[in-house]
C-alpha positions, -999 to +999 in steps of 0.1 A: +804-305-141+812-340-132+807-332-095+772-318-100+761-348-121+772-372-093+754-351-067+722-351-089+725-388-094+729-394-057+699-372-049+678-392-073+688-425-058+681-413-023+647-400-035+638-434-050+649-453-019+629-430+004+598-433-018+601-471-017+605-471+021+574-449+025+554-471+002+559-501+024+546-485+056+517-504+071+483-488+075+477-472+109+458-492+134+424-482+148+440-470+180+464-447+160+436-434+139+416-426+171+446-409+186+451-388+155+414-378+154+416-368+191+447-347+185+430-330+155+399-323+175+419-308+204+439-287+179+407-274+163+392-266+198+424-247+207+421-227+175+385-218+185+396-208+219+424-186+205+399-170+181+375-163+210+403-148+232+414-126+203+378-114+197+375-105+234+408-087+233+398-067+202+366-057+219+385-044+249+409-025+228+381-009+207+362+001+239+394+016+254+402+035+223+367+049+221+368+058+258+401+076+255+391+094+223+359+106+239+378+118+270+402+138+247+372+155+231+376+138+197+346+127+176+340+090+181+324+071+152+301+042+160+318+008+155+305-013+127+281-041+137+301-072+142+289-106+154+293-113+191+323-134+203+312-170+205+326-190+234+334-225+222+329-239+257+350-266+274+368-292+255+349-325+250+370-354+237+359-372+206+356-405+224+334-390+251+312-373+225+309-405+205+300-427+234+266-412+243+257-410+207+265-447+202+245-458+233+215-435+226+198-458+200+200-488+224+182-469+252+145-472+255+125-441+245+114-420+275+080-404+275+080-367+280+066-355+313+038-329+311+048-294+319+037-282+354+016-250+356+023-227+385 
């Protein structure tokens, strides 16, 4: 009984000290915030790529299963209508995407050229 009380008391003291240490951490710098945003964007893009690759693999498996079932003479039901797999495209860094947007208002407006008829 005495041992568990000491252990509980020690855990409480350690918890209070760690909370005090965390409370005194300085706010992250702008560079650290930008780095964290870049890492979050890259992770999100990787998730989209994984989803796209999974979608393509599922399409291949479904096509193969239908093909083998048809070859075996089994009845093949039509697959339900699903949205097409959307390719997220190449990774574009947050800094590169923000740079043209920031400089766009400073640029002079360009008049649209008339369409050529052939």
